[in-house]
N, C-alpha and C positions, 0 to 999 in steps of 0.2 A: 741692426745689421740686413735683415732681410729685406726691408724697405730700400737701404742704400743699394743693394745688389739689383733690385727690380729696376730703380731707376737708371742705374748704370746700364743695364741690358737694354731697357727702352731707349736710352740716348743713342747707344751703339747702332740699335737697328734703325732709329729714325735717320741717323745720319747717313746710311748706306742705301735706304730704301725710299724716302720721302722725296718729293719734288723740290726743287731749290725755290726758296722764298725771296732771295735777292741775288743780283748779277754776279757779286763777288763769290757765290758757292759753285761756279762753274768756271774753269779754266778756260784760256784761249784755246788750247788743245781740244777740249770738249764742246766748244761752241763752232770750231772750224766747220764740222759737217754741217751743221745747222745753217751756217753762212753760205757754204756752197749749195746747199739745196734751195735757199732762199734765191740765189743768183740764177738756178736752173728755172725756177718758177717765174721769174723776171723774163729770162730769156723766152720762155713760151708765151708769155704775154705781149712780146714783142714781134710776133710773128707779122711779115709783111713790112717792116720798116727796116731802116739802114742803121744797124748797130753793131758794136764791138765791144767785147769785154776787155777790161784793162787789168794789168797785173795788180796782184794783192800788195797791200801796204800793211806792214806791222810798226807801229810807232811806239816806242818803249819809253819808259820814265815817268807816265802817270801814276797817280797816287791811287792805290786800292783802298788803303787805310792810312791814316797818318803815319804810320810806321812802316808801311810796306809799299813797294812799288810794283807796278805791272806794265801791260801793254794793250794797246788795242789794234784789232784786225780790221781793216776796211777792205772790201771789194767793190768794183764799179763797173758799169755799163754805160758806154757813150752812146747817144742815140741824135740821128740828124732827122730833122723834120723840115717841112716848108716854114718859111719864117712866119710866124704867127699861130702856128699849129701846136705850140708846146703845150698849151692848157689841154687841147684835145688828146695829145698823146699821153699826157698824165691820166687823164681821164680813162684812155682805153685800158691802161695798165691797171688801174684801180680796178675796173669792172672784171678783168680777167684774173685778179688774184683771188685766193681761196678766202671764203666769207670770214674764217676764224681771225684771218689778219686784221679785220676791222680797218681796211684802208680807206683813205679819204684823201680829198684834194680841197685845199681852201686857197683862198686868194690873200696874198700879203702884200707888203709895200713894193717887196723886191720881185714879186711875180707869184704864179701859183706854186704851191708847194704840196707833195704828196707825203704823207706818212702812214706807215703801216707797221704792225708787231708781228715777226715772223716766228715768234715762240722763244723760249728760253731766254728771254731779255734781249734779243737780237732785234735790232731796229732797222727798217727800211726808209729811206729817204729819196725824194725825187725833185728836182728843181731845173729850172731853165738856167743855163751858164752864160748864154748869150743869145741873140737872135738866131733860131734855127737849131739850136742845141739843147739837149738835155741830158743831164747826168742822174743816173740812179745809183745809190750806194747802200750796201748793207755793212751794217756797223754792229760791233760787239761792245762797245763801251770799254771801260779799264777793267782789265781782268787779271787775274794771277797767271803767271806763265812759267813753264819750266823748259821750254824750247822754242825755237822759231816754227812759224805756222804759216801757212799759205800753199797753194798748188800751182805756182808758176813753174813751169817746165822749160827746160833749154836743151837744145841739141840736134831737133829735127830740122831738116832743110826745107825751104818754103815749098807750099804746094805747087803744082804746075800752074794753076790759074794765078796765083801770086807772082810766082816766077815770070808769067806772061806778062803781068801788069807793070813789073818792074822794068823788064826789057822795052815794053812800049813807051815807057817815060824816060827811057835812056839812063836809067838808074843800074848801079851795080847789084848783082843778085848775091846776098850774104850765104856764106855756108850755113849758118843756124839762124833761128828765129826765136822769138819769146812765145810761149804757149800758155794759154790759161784753159782750164776746163771746169765744168760743172755738169751735175747730173740732172738730166730732164725729169719732169713728173712722171712721164711713162716710162722711165727706165734707161732710156738713150743717154748718149751724152753730147752736149753741147761745147764747142771749143772755138777759141780765136786764135790764130796764129798771126803775130804782128812784127813787122819789121821797121826800122828807121831807114829812110831812103836818102838822107842826106840833106843839106841845106840848100837855100838858093829858090828861086822861083820854078815853078813847074806848071807847063800848060796841060791840065787834065783833060783837055778835049782829045788827046792822044788816045785815051781808053775808049773812046766812042765806039771803034770797030770790034773792040772784045766784047762789048756790051750786048751787041746784037739786038738792040731794041729793049732790052730788059732793064732799063735804068730806073733807079730808085730816087736818086738825089743827083741834080746837076746844077752846081753854081761854080763861080770862078775858084772857091776855095776848097769845095768838097765834091767828090764824085762817088757814086756808089752804083752798083749793079749787080745782077744776080746771074750766075751760071748753073742752070738747073736748081738744086735746092741750096747752092753754096752763094755766099754773099762776099762781095770784095768792096771794101771801102778806102778811098784815097782822101787823106785830110792834109791840106796845106795850109791851115790857119796859122800855126806858129812858125819858129825860124826853122823848124825840122819838118820835112814831109814824112807822113806815116801812111803805110799800107797795110791793111788787116784783111784776113781771109776768115771767114766764120761759118760754122755749120749749126743751125739752130735745132729747135725740138720739134718742128713740124714733120709729119709723118711724109 
């Protein structure tokens, strides 16, 4: 009896104090802060580039075990680079990440791939999605979940710089925008404010007077520039024109 009580006590203590040994021992809610911190690390590594955080995605219905379902949380950052500079960008990010992440870039048939381990079984991936475009993602894998997760905010009107860009392109200024935030390694907050600016062709050259020479990317389908420490990105790649205003982690 004494041995059984001792084993039960040790099991109770271990369940509450030991580090997790498999991904399924941490829920989506417990992994969310790790994901946000990883996004902040990536933003800090992207200083000087044209980037924008994308809204969180929670995909439900995956199998945690054969008898229970869960969800996977994914957060992303889209980056614009000069065509042909995709691998250089991934290498730059790799070198700036913490050593404990064991980040690396390898060449695959589909192009260069970045892989890193942000801890708590959170995976970081990076790849070129098309010439001149790189997507970085932070993924939890399938986890148990009790509620919705993510840090997508809604309700604030567009920032003045974003409003000016919309007006220069002849697009209406919405009352609200989508916002995504992440904690920077130094304690500040990085965030992106994103709006859909309607379908149809757009002449992004209308943004040149606002850029005042601080242009980061200038192609027929994408235009990015800085206003002080802030970054404005216009992306007309798809059927919808998107504009994003971002503040990064640089001092």
